[in-house]
C-alpha positions in Angstrom: -13.1 2.4 -21.9 -11.6 -0.8 -23.3 -9.0 -2.8 -21.4 -7.4 -6.0 -22.7 -7.1 -9.0 -20.3 -5.0 -12.2 -20.3 -6.6 -14.1 -17.5 -8.1 -17.5 -16.8 -11.9 -17.8 -17.2 -12.8 -17.4 -13.5 -10.6 -14.3 -13.0 -12.0 -12.8 -16.2 -15.6 -13.3 -15.0 -14.8 -11.8 -11.6 -13.2 -8.7 -13.0 -15.8 -8.1 -15.7 -18.5 -8.3 -13.0 -16.6 -6.1 -10.6 -15.9 -3.3 -13.2 -19.4 -2.9 -14.5 -20.5 -1.2 -17.7 -18.0 1.7 -17.7 -15.1 -0.6 -18.6 -15.1 -3.1 -21.4 -12.8 -6.0 -20.6 -11.7 -8.0 -23.7 -10.1 -11.4 -23.3 -7.1 -11.9 -25.6 -4.3 -14.5 -26.0 -0.6 -14.2 -25.3 0.5 -13.7 -28.8 -2.2 -11.1 -29.4 -1.2 -9.3 -26.2 2.4 -9.0 -27.2 1.6 -7.9 -30.7 -0.9 -5.3 -29.6 1.5 -3.9 -27.0 4.3 -3.5 -29.5 2.0 -1.9 -32.0 0.5 0.5 -29.6 -3.1 -0.7 -30.2 -3.8 -1.4 -26.6 -3.9 1.2 -23.8 -3.6 -1.2 -20.9 -3.4 -4.9 -20.1 -4.6 -6.9 -17.1 -2.5 -10.0 -16.8 -2.2 -13.1 -14.6 1.5 -13.7 -15.1 1.3 -17.3 -14.0 -0.9 -18.6 -16.8 1.8 -18.2 -19.5 5.3 -19.6 -19.8 8.2 -17.6 -18.4 9.6 -16.7 -21.8 6.1 -15.5 -23.0 5.7 -13.4 -19.9 9.1 -11.8 -20.4 8.2 -11.0 -24.0 4.9 -9.4 -22.9 6.6 -7.3 -20.2 9.3 -6.2 -22.7 6.6 -5.2 -25.2 4.7 -3.1 -22.5 8.0 -1.4 -21.5 8.7 -0.6 -25.1 5.3 0.8 -25.8 4.8 2.6 -22.5 1.5 0.9 -21.8 0.0 0.4 -18.4 -0.1 -3.1 -16.9 -2.0 -4.5 -14.0 -0.7 -7.8 -12.7 -3.5 -9.9 -11.2 -1.3 -12.1 -9.1 -2.0 -15.4 -7.4 -0.3 -15.1 -4.0 2.4 -17.7 -4.7 6.1 -17.6 -4.9 5.9 -17.8 -8.7 3.5 -14.8 -8.7 6.0 -12.8 -6.6 8.9 -13.7 -8.8 7.0 -12.6 -11.9 5.9 -9.4 -10.2 9.5 -8.5 -9.5 10.6 -9.4 -13.1 8.0 -7.0 -14.4 8.7 -4.3 -11.8 12.4 -4.2 -12.9 11.3 -3.0 -16.4 8.3 -0.8 -15.8 5.9 0.5 -13.1 3.2 -2.1 -12.7 0.1 -2.1 -10.5 -0.2 -5.2 -8.4 -3.5 -6.7 -7.3 -3.5 -10.0 -5.4 -6.2 -12.4 -6.4 -8.6 -13.1 -3.6 -6.9 -10.7 -1.2 -7.1 -7.1 -2.4 -9.3 -7.4 -5.6 -12.3 -5.5 -4.2 -14.4 -4.0 -7.0 -13.7 -0.4 -5.8 -9.9 -0.9 -6.0 -10.1 -2.5 -9.4 -12.3 0.2 -10.8 -10.0 2.9 -9.5 -6.8 1.3 -10.8 -8.2 0.4 -14.2 -9.8 3.8 -14.8 -6.4 5.5 -14.5 -4.0 2.7 -15.4 -1.9 4.9 -17.7 -1.0 7.1 -14.8 1.6 5.4 -12.7 0.6 5.3 -9.0 3.2 6.1 -6.3 3.1 2.5 -4.9 3.9 1.2 -8.4 6.8 3.7 -8.8 8.3 2.7 -5.4 7.9 -1.0 -6.1 9.8 -0.5 -9.4 12.8 1.0 -7.7 12.8 -1.5 -4.8 12.3 -4.6 -7.0 16.0 -5.5 -7.3 16.4 -5.4 -3.6 13.3 -7.4 -2.8 14.6 -10.1 -5.2 17.4 -10.8 -2.7 15.0 -11.6 0.2 13.9 -15.0 1.4 10.6 -16.0 -0.4 8.2 -15.4 2.5 9.6 -12.0 3.3 9.8 -11.2 -0.4 6.1 -11.8 -0.8 5.2 -9.8 2.3 7.3 -6.9 1.1 5.8 -6.9 -2.4 2.3 -7.0 -0.8 3.0 -3.7 0.9 2.9 -1.9 -2.5 -0.2 -3.6 -3.8 -3.6 -2.7 -2.4 -4.2 -5.2 0.4 -4.8 -4.1 3.9 -1.5 -3.1 5.4 -0.1 -4.6 8.6 -0.9 -2.5 11.7 2.7 -2.4 12.8 6.3 -3.5 11.9 5.7 -6.4 14.4 2.7 -7.5 12.5 4.7 -7.4 9.3 7.3 -9.7 10.9 4.6 -12.0 12.1 3.1 -12.3 8.6 6.6 -13.2 7.3 7.0 -15.8 10.1 10.1 -14.1 11.6 11.0 -11.9 14.5 11.2 -8.2 13.9 15.0 -8.3 14.5 15.4 -11.0 11.9 13.3 -9.0 9.4 15.4 -5.9 10.0 18.6 -7.9 9.6 17.4 -9.4 6.3 16.2 -6.0 5.0 19.6 -4.5 5.9 21.3 -7.3 4.0 19.7 -6.1 0.7 20.4 -2.4 1.3 17.1 -1.4 2.9 16.2 0.3 6.2 14.2 -1.5 8.8 10.7 -2.8 8.8 9.1 0.3 10.4 10.4 2.6 7.7 9.4 0.1 4.9 5.9 -0.1 6.2 5.6 3.6 6.8 6.8 4.4 3.3 4.2 1.9 1.9 1.5 3.7 3.9 2.6 7.1 2.8 2.8 5.9 -0.9 -0.9 5.0 -0.7 -1.9 8.4 0.6 -0.7 10.4 -2.4 -3.8 9.9 -4.6 -6.0 11.1 -1.7 -3.8 14.1 -1.0 -4.2 15.2 -4.7 -7.9 15.3 -4.4 -9.0 18.9 -3.8 -11.4 18.2 -1.0 -9.6 15.5 0.9 -9.2 16.1 4.6 -6.2 15.1 6.6 -8.3 12.6 8.7 -9.5 10.9 5.4 -5.9 10.8 4.0 -4.6 9.3 7.2 -7.3 6.6 7.0 -6.4 5.7 3.4 -2.9 5.1 4.5 -3.9 3.0 7.5 -2.4 5.5 10.1 -3.9 5.2 13.6 -4.6 8.9 13.7 -4.3 12.2 11.7 -1.5 13.2 14.1 0.5 10.0 13.5 0.1 10.5 9.8 1.3 14.2 9.9 4.2 13.3 12.2 5.4 10.3 10.0 4.9 12.3 6.8 7.2 15.1 8.1 9.7 12.7 9.4 10.0 10.8 6.1 9.3 13.4 3.5 10.7 16.5 5.2 7.6 18.6 4.4 4.1 18.9 5.8 1.4 17.2 3.7 0.0 20.5 2.5 3.4 21.8 1.4 4.2 18.5 -0.2 1.1 18.6 -2.4 2.1 22.2 -3.4 5.7 21.5 -4.1 5.9 17.9 -5.3 4.3 15.6 -7.9 3.7 11.9 -7.8 7.2 11.1 -9.2 9.1 13.4 -6.9 7.1 12.2 -3.9 7.9 8.6 -4.8 11.6 9.5 -5.1 11.6 10.9 -1.6 10.1 7.6 -0.3 12.6 5.6 -2.2 15.6 7.6 -0.9 14.2 7.3 2.7 13.9 3.5 2.6 17.2 2.7 0.9 20.3 2.4 3.1 
């Protein structure tokens, strides 16, 4: 499989080493990326959005949205990176990997091997992007990070600590942009991450719970029913990824 990349030299070397021989990563320039996306000659693009000018990034995102291609944003964990991620997420479902935080080889291989299939976290981030844009920068970054592939906070209190705020302040700011509280935002992020494991024929409930960072299978099943309104086994029988994401989005919006 061949994937195009618009990255700096260090990031390109890291990804190429991580992905191994099953994926061919081809370094291209900004103009080439936009041209190939518009013409349909590239299946997917891995992009560091902060190494190109803002207008160039906007043009690349528009080309990807027009052509329906998959895009993985390889973000530096800065405010500019967060802003660019939200810009892209308003137009298309993008996978978000944070450089130096959640770019483990196994995560990268899994995402890039199936980049044309939009993950549930990417679908949820797309629908919440406008609301995240109204948050203070530090909480904005923490919220975006929930729908990447980094380790999730253990609790709503830990999410607030990561944002440098009290939990009540986080809840008030989330409410101000039309979102439910921090517990539900974190729980929806955990559940979003479990869908791919649920779809696997031989996944056990304990394994799925572990993928989502739930403290126990019982906690996973309880929260799943509370948010989705179905048991995990009924959900996998009655829903697909898009309809599952829709239920998560409806739950977290006020």
